[in-house]
LOPA-965439 format. One record per residue (C-alpha): residue in one letter; x, y, z. Coordinates in nm, 2 decimals. Layout:
# LOPA-965439
atom zanu:A, east:X, north:Y, up:Z
...
//
This chain:
# LOPA-965439
atom zanu:X, east:0.00, north:0.00, up:0.00
atom zanu:X, east:0.16, north:0.33, up:-0.11
atom zanu:X, east:-0.01, north:0.58, up:0.12
atom zanu:X, east:0.00, north:0.58, up:0.50
atom zanu:X, east:-0.25, north:0.35, up:0.66
atom zanu:X, east:-0.54, north:0.52, up:0.84
atom zanu:X, east:-0.61, north:0.39, up:1.19
atom zanu:X, east:-0.94, north:0.48, up:1.35
atom zanu:X, east:-0.90, north:0.56, up:1.72
atom zanu:X, east:-1.22, north:0.58, up:1.93
atom zanu:X, east:-1.25, north:0.83, up:2.21
atom zanu:X, east:-1.52, north:0.99, up:2.43
atom zanu:X, east:-1.70, north:1.30, up:2.29
atom zanu:X, east:-1.54, north:1.49, up:2.58
atom zanu:X, east:-1.21, north:1.41, up:2.76
atom zanu:X, east:-0.97, north:1.13, up:2.69
atom zanu:X, east:-0.71, north:1.37, up:2.56
atom zanu:X, east:-0.41, north:1.21, up:2.72
atom zanu:X, east:-0.48, north:0.87, up:2.57
atom zanu:X, east:-0.56, north:1.02, up:2.23
atom zanu:X, east:-0.24, north:1.22, up:2.22
atom zanu:X, east:-0.01, north:0.93, up:2.31
atom zanu:X, east:-0.19, north:0.69, up:2.07
atom zanu:X, east:-0.17, north:0.94, up:1.79
atom zanu:X, east:0.20, north:1.00, up:1.86
atom zanu:X, east:0.30, north:0.64, up:1.85
atom zanu:X, east:0.09, north:0.55, up:1.54
atom zanu:X, east:0.24, north:0.85, up:1.36
atom zanu:X, east:0.59, north:0.73, up:1.47
atom zanu:X, east:0.52, north:0.40, up:1.29
atom zanu:X, east:0.40, north:0.56, up:0.98
atom zanu:X, east:0.02, north:0.56, up:1.02
atom zanu:X, east:-0.23, north:0.84, up:1.03
atom zanu:X, east:-0.46, north:0.84, up:1.34
atom zanu:X, east:-0.82, north:0.93, up:1.27
atom zanu:X, east:-1.03, north:1.02, up:1.58
atom zanu:X, east:-1.37, north:0.85, up:1.61
atom zanu:X, east:-1.63, north:0.99, up:1.84
atom zanu:X, east:-2.01, north:1.02, up:1.85
atom zanu:X, east:-1.97, north:1.38, up:1.74
atom zanu:X, east:-1.70, north:1.31, up:1.47
atom zanu:X, east:-1.81, north:1.01, up:1.27
atom zanu:X, east:-1.59, north:0.88, up:0.98
atom zanu:X, east:-1.66, north:0.63, up:0.71
atom zanu:X, east:-1.53, north:0.30, up:0.85
atom zanu:X, east:-1.47, north:0.17, up:0.50
atom zanu:X, east:-1.19, north:0.43, up:0.45
atom zanu:X, east:-0.99, north:0.30, up:0.74
atom zanu:X, east:-0.73, north:0.02, up:0.75
atom zanu:X, east:-0.73, north:-0.06, up:1.13
atom zanu:X, east:-0.87, north:0.04, up:1.46
atom zanu:X, east:-0.79, north:0.11, up:1.83
atom zanu:X, east:-1.08, north:0.09, up:2.07
atom zanu:X, east:-0.96, north:0.31, up:2.35
atom zanu:X, east:-1.03, north:0.30, up:2.73
atom zanu:X, east:-1.27, north:0.52, up:2.92
atom zanu:X, east:-1.59, north:0.50, up:3.12
atom zanu:X, east:-1.77, north:0.18, up:3.22
atom zanu:X, east:-1.96, north:-0.01, up:2.96
atom zanu:X, east:-2.34, north:-0.01, up:3.01
atom zanu:X, east:-2.40, north:-0.34, up:3.20
atom zanu:X, east:-2.74, north:-0.38, up:3.03
atom zanu:X, east:-2.54, north:-0.47, up:2.71
atom zanu:X, east:-2.44, north:-0.80, up:2.88
atom zanu:X, east:-2.76, north:-0.88, up:3.07
atom zanu:X, east:-2.70, north:-0.70, up:3.40
atom zanu:X, east:-2.87, north:-0.41, up:3.57
atom zanu:X, east:-2.75, north:-0.05, up:3.56
atom zanu:X, east:-2.67, north:0.04, up:3.92
atom zanu:X, east:-2.77, north:0.40, up:3.99
atom zanu:X, east:-2.58, north:0.38, up:4.31
atom zanu:X, east:-2.24, north:0.34, up:4.13
atom zanu:X, east:-1.96, north:0.50, up:4.33
atom zanu:X, east:-1.84, north:0.84, up:4.23
atom zanu:X, east:-1.48, north:0.87, up:4.12
atom zanu:X, east:-1.26, north:0.71, up:4.39
atom zanu:X, east:-0.94, north:0.85, up:4.51
atom zanu:X, east:-0.64, north:0.72, up:4.32
atom zanu:X, east:-0.31, north:0.61, up:4.46
atom zanu:X, east:-0.02, north:0.62, up:4.21
atom zanu:X, east:0.30, north:0.42, up:4.27
atom zanu:X, east:0.60, north:0.62, up:4.14
atom zanu:X, east:0.95, north:0.50, up:4.05
atom zanu:X, east:1.07, north:0.86, up:4.10
atom zanu:X, east:0.93, north:1.20, up:4.20
atom zanu:X, east:1.04, north:1.31, up:3.86
atom zanu:X, east:0.74, north:1.11, up:3.71
atom zanu:X, east:0.49, north:1.30, up:3.91
atom zanu:X, east:0.43, north:1.58, up:3.66
atom zanu:X, east:0.37, north:1.34, up:3.38
atom zanu:X, east:0.13, north:1.13, up:3.59
atom zanu:X, east:-0.06, north:1.44, up:3.69
atom zanu:X, east:-0.09, north:1.57, up:3.33
atom zanu:X, east:-0.20, north:1.23, up:3.20
atom zanu:X, east:-0.48, north:1.20, up:3.46
atom zanu:X, east:-0.59, north:1.56, up:3.41
atom zanu:X, east:-0.63, north:1.52, up:3.03
atom zanu:X, east:-0.77, north:1.17, up:3.04
atom zanu:X, east:-1.14, north:1.08, up:3.09
atom zanu:X, east:-1.26, north:0.92, up:3.41
atom zanu:X, east:-1.28, north:0.54, up:3.42
atom zanu:X, east:-1.58, north:0.54, up:3.65
atom zanu:X, east:-1.92, north:0.69, up:3.56
atom zanu:X, east:-2.27, north:0.68, up:3.70
atom zanu:X, east:-2.42, north:0.74, up:3.36
atom zanu:X, east:-2.39, north:0.50, up:3.07
atom zanu:X, east:-2.26, north:0.64, up:2.74
atom zanu:X, east:-2.50, north:0.45, up:2.52
atom zanu:X, east:-2.40, north:0.65, up:2.21
atom zanu:X, east:-2.03, north:0.56, up:2.25
atom zanu:X, east:-2.11, north:0.20, up:2.33
atom zanu:X, east:-2.31, north:0.17, up:2.01
atom zanu:X, east:-2.04, north:0.34, up:1.80
atom zanu:X, east:-1.76, north:0.12, up:1.93
atom zanu:X, east:-1.96, north:-0.21, up:1.90
atom zanu:X, east:-2.02, north:-0.11, up:1.53
atom zanu:X, east:-1.65, north:-0.05, up:1.48
atom zanu:X, east:-1.57, north:-0.39, up:1.64
atom zanu:X, east:-1.83, north:-0.56, up:1.42
atom zanu:X, east:-1.69, north:-0.39, up:1.11
atom zanu:X, east:-1.33, north:-0.49, up:1.20
atom zanu:X, east:-1.42, north:-0.85, up:1.28
atom zanu:X, east:-1.63, north:-0.91, up:0.98
atom zanu:X, east:-1.38, north:-0.74, up:0.73
atom zanu:X, east:-1.08, north:-0.90, up:0.89
atom zanu:X, east:-0.93, north:-0.56, up:0.97
atom zanu:X, east:-0.67, north:-0.53, up:1.25
atom zanu:X, east:-0.81, north:-0.41, up:1.58
atom zanu:X, east:-0.65, north:-0.34, up:1.92
atom zanu:X, east:-0.89, north:-0.31, up:2.22
atom zanu:X, east:-0.76, north:-0.13, up:2.53
atom zanu:X, east:-0.93, north:-0.16, up:2.87
atom zanu:X, east:-1.30, north:-0.09, up:2.80
atom zanu:X, east:-1.21, north:-0.17, up:2.44
atom zanu:X, east:-1.13, north:-0.53, up:2.53
atom zanu:X, east:-1.44, north:-0.55, up:2.74
atom zanu:X, east:-1.66, north:-0.44, up:2.45
atom zanu:X, east:-1.48, north:-0.69, up:2.22
atom zanu:X, east:-1.59, north:-0.96, up:2.47
atom zanu:X, east:-1.95, north:-0.83, up:2.48
atom zanu:X, east:-1.97, north:-0.83, up:2.10
atom zanu:X, east:-1.89, north:-1.20, up:2.12
atom zanu:X, east:-2.17, north:-1.26, up:2.38
atom zanu:X, east:-1.95, north:-1.25, up:2.68
atom zanu:X, east:-2.01, north:-1.07, up:3.02
atom zanu:X, east:-1.82, north:-0.86, up:3.27
atom zanu:X, east:-1.76, north:-0.84, up:3.64
atom zanu:X, east:-1.89, north:-0.49, up:3.74
atom zanu:X, east:-1.64, north:-0.47, up:4.03
atom zanu:X, east:-1.33, north:-0.68, up:4.09
atom zanu:X, east:-1.20, north:-0.56, up:4.42
atom zanu:X, east:-1.31, north:-0.88, up:4.60
atom zanu:X, east:-1.07, north:-1.08, up:4.38
atom zanu:X, east:-0.78, north:-0.92, up:4.56
atom zanu:X, east:-0.77, north:-1.09, up:4.90
atom zanu:X, east:-0.39, north:-1.13, up:4.95
atom zanu:X, east:-0.30, north:-0.79, up:4.83
atom zanu:X, east:-0.49, north:-0.47, up:4.73
atom zanu:X, east:-0.60, north:-0.41, up:4.37
atom zanu:X, east:-0.34, north:-0.17, up:4.22
atom zanu:X, east:-0.44, north:0.15, up:4.05
atom zanu:X, east:-0.13, north:0.27, up:3.88
atom zanu:X, east:0.00, north:0.42, up:3.55
atom zanu:X, east:0.33, north:0.24, up:3.60
atom zanu:X, east:0.40, north:-0.13, up:3.53
atom zanu:X, east:0.34, north:-0.28, up:3.88
atom zanu:X, east:0.09, north:-0.57, up:3.81
atom zanu:X, east:0.23, north:-0.91, up:3.70
atom zanu:X, east:0.05, north:-1.10, up:3.43
atom zanu:X, east:0.10, north:-1.45, up:3.28
atom zanu:X, east:0.10, north:-1.49, up:2.90
atom zanu:X, east:0.00, north:-1.79, up:2.69
atom zanu:X, east:0.27, north:-1.93, up:2.47
atom zanu:X, east:0.18, north:-1.97, up:2.10
atom zanu:X, east:-0.04, north:-1.66, up:2.11
atom zanu:X, east:-0.04, north:-1.33, up:1.92
atom zanu:X, east:0.02, north:-1.16, up:2.25
atom zanu:X, east:0.33, north:-1.36, up:2.32
atom zanu:X, east:0.46, north:-1.29, up:1.97
atom zanu:X, east:0.41, north:-0.92, up:2.04
atom zanu:X, east:0.55, north:-0.89, up:2.39
atom zanu:X, east:0.81, north:-1.17, up:2.38
atom zanu:X, east:0.76, north:-1.26, up:2.74
atom zanu:X, east:0.57, north:-1.53, up:2.93
atom zanu:X, east:0.55, north:-1.31, up:3.25
atom zanu:X, east:0.52, north:-0.94, up:3.22
atom zanu:X, east:0.44, north:-0.63, up:3.43
atom zanu:X, east:0.16, north:-0.39, up:3.32
atom zanu:X, east:-0.02, north:-0.09, up:3.45
atom zanu:X, east:-0.37, north:-0.10, up:3.59
atom zanu:X, east:-0.65, north:0.16, up:3.57
atom zanu:X, east:-0.96, north:-0.07, up:3.57
atom zanu:X, east:-1.21, north:-0.19, up:3.82
atom zanu:X, east:-1.41, north:-0.42, up:3.59
atom zanu:X, east:-1.30, north:-0.72, up:3.39
atom zanu:X, east:-1.42, north:-1.01, up:3.18
atom zanu:X, east:-1.64, north:-1.27, up:3.35
atom zanu:X, east:-1.78, north:-1.51, up:3.09
atom zanu:X, east:-1.54, north:-1.53, up:2.80
atom zanu:X, east:-1.71, north:-1.45, up:2.46
atom zanu:X, east:-1.75, north:-1.69, up:2.18
atom zanu:X, east:-1.46, north:-1.73, up:1.93
atom zanu:X, east:-1.22, north:-1.57, up:2.18
atom zanu:X, east:-0.93, north:-1.72, up:2.37
atom zanu:X, east:-0.79, north:-1.60, up:2.70
atom zanu:X, east:-0.42, north:-1.53, up:2.64
atom zanu:X, east:-0.31, north:-1.34, up:2.96
atom zanu:X, east:-0.43, north:-1.35, up:3.32
atom zanu:X, east:-0.34, north:-1.26, up:3.68
atom zanu:X, east:-0.26, north:-1.52, up:3.94
atom zanu:X, east:-0.62, north:-1.47, up:4.08
atom zanu:X, east:-0.77, north:-1.56, up:3.75
atom zanu:X, east:-0.86, north:-1.20, up:3.63
atom zanu:X, east:-0.84, north:-1.20, up:3.25
atom zanu:X, east:-0.58, north:-0.95, up:3.12
atom zanu:X, east:-0.59, north:-1.02, up:2.74
atom zanu:X, east:-0.80, north:-1.19, up:2.47
atom zanu:X, east:-0.76, north:-1.28, up:2.11
atom zanu:X, east:-0.97, north:-1.42, up:1.82
atom zanu:X, east:-0.75, north:-1.70, up:1.68
atom zanu:X, east:-0.95, north:-1.71, up:1.35
atom zanu:X, east:-0.88, north:-1.34, up:1.29
atom zanu:X, east:-0.54, north:-1.20, up:1.17
atom zanu:X, east:-0.52, north:-0.93, up:1.44
atom zanu:X, east:-0.81, north:-0.90, up:1.69
atom zanu:X, east:-0.63, north:-0.84, up:2.03
atom zanu:X, east:-0.78, north:-0.70, up:2.35
atom zanu:X, east:-0.57, north:-0.60, up:2.65
atom zanu:X, east:-0.69, north:-0.48, up:2.99
atom zanu:X, east:-0.40, north:-0.24, up:3.05
atom zanu:X, east:-0.29, north:0.09, up:2.88
atom zanu:X, east:0.02, north:0.05, up:2.66
atom zanu:X, east:-0.02, north:0.41, up:2.53
atom zanu:X, east:0.10, north:0.52, up:2.88
atom zanu:X, east:0.41, north:0.29, up:2.87
atom zanu:X, east:0.57, north:0.39, up:2.54
atom zanu:X, east:0.91, north:0.41, up:2.70
atom zanu:X, east:0.91, north:0.02, up:2.70
atom zanu:X, east:0.97, north:-0.14, up:2.36
atom zanu:X, east:0.73, north:-0.44, up:2.42
atom zanu:X, east:0.45, north:-0.19, up:2.48
atom zanu:X, east:0.53, north:0.01, up:2.16
atom zanu:X, east:0.52, north:-0.32, up:1.98
atom zanu:X, east:0.14, north:-0.34, up:2.00
atom zanu:X, east:0.12, north:-0.03, up:1.78
atom zanu:X, east:0.40, north:-0.15, up:1.55
atom zanu:X, east:0.22, north:-0.48, up:1.48
atom zanu:X, east:-0.11, north:-0.30, up:1.44
atom zanu:X, east:0.03, north:-0.06, up:1.18
atom zanu:X, east:0.21, north:-0.35, up:1.00
atom zanu:X, east:-0.11, north:-0.54, up:0.98
atom zanu:X, east:-0.30, north:-0.23, up:0.86
atom zanu:X, east:-0.05, north:-0.17, up:0.58
atom zanu:X, east:-0.16, north:-0.50, up:0.41
atom zanu:X, east:-0.52, north:-0.39, up:0.39
atom zanu:X, east:-0.68, north:-0.26, up:0.07
atom zanu:X, east:-0.95, north:-0.01, up:0.13
atom zanu:X, east:-1.09, north:0.28, up:-0.07
atom zanu:X, east:-0.98, north:0.61, up:0.08
//
């Protein structure tokens, strides 16, 4: 393909600027053009070569057969674990310009948009990377369900909320994820309080925590349909995390779509 591949990146209609900026930066670094997709800025999906379904607010639980809890907790205080005080300004800026990951109100319009993007990518065999809520929506698209709150899974140690790679995950050999990361055990960041419960049809679990929480999924029949629970766009200083975007762009370059 002669021109730069166009990668659609979903985002909330308001907020999410930190994630969008870092994702746009790394996609551009690898030779792709990032195209922002929101409910207020729709783009012809047929003109795109690949997709990133970004993180953000909770998915409406009614999409997977559970009730919408009006008593959802408001944004909880975050505790960030820093390697150095020098990282504090970066952490602060990222959180200021990123959307909240907890919300009392379901964003039905965004859920609908992103499920349509996932359906398009899956049916057309276009590469797709789902990040955090993106992975959760990929699971819902394949008729899976979610845990609405996972804090009770952490009995021996508290659930980490951190932008830095402090959580250890285990990775399945002979998976696309292992091909990308090159590790069987790896440390990732953690900004979520929900996770996959029932695994969706046509999906495989390819990364997990020691307590069983699923950290990554794939569709083996698809050339690149990868969902991860953490945020690699905030870990671009690490080569394995950049590799997600490198492989996504490489897969997108092989696509033939009409611009």
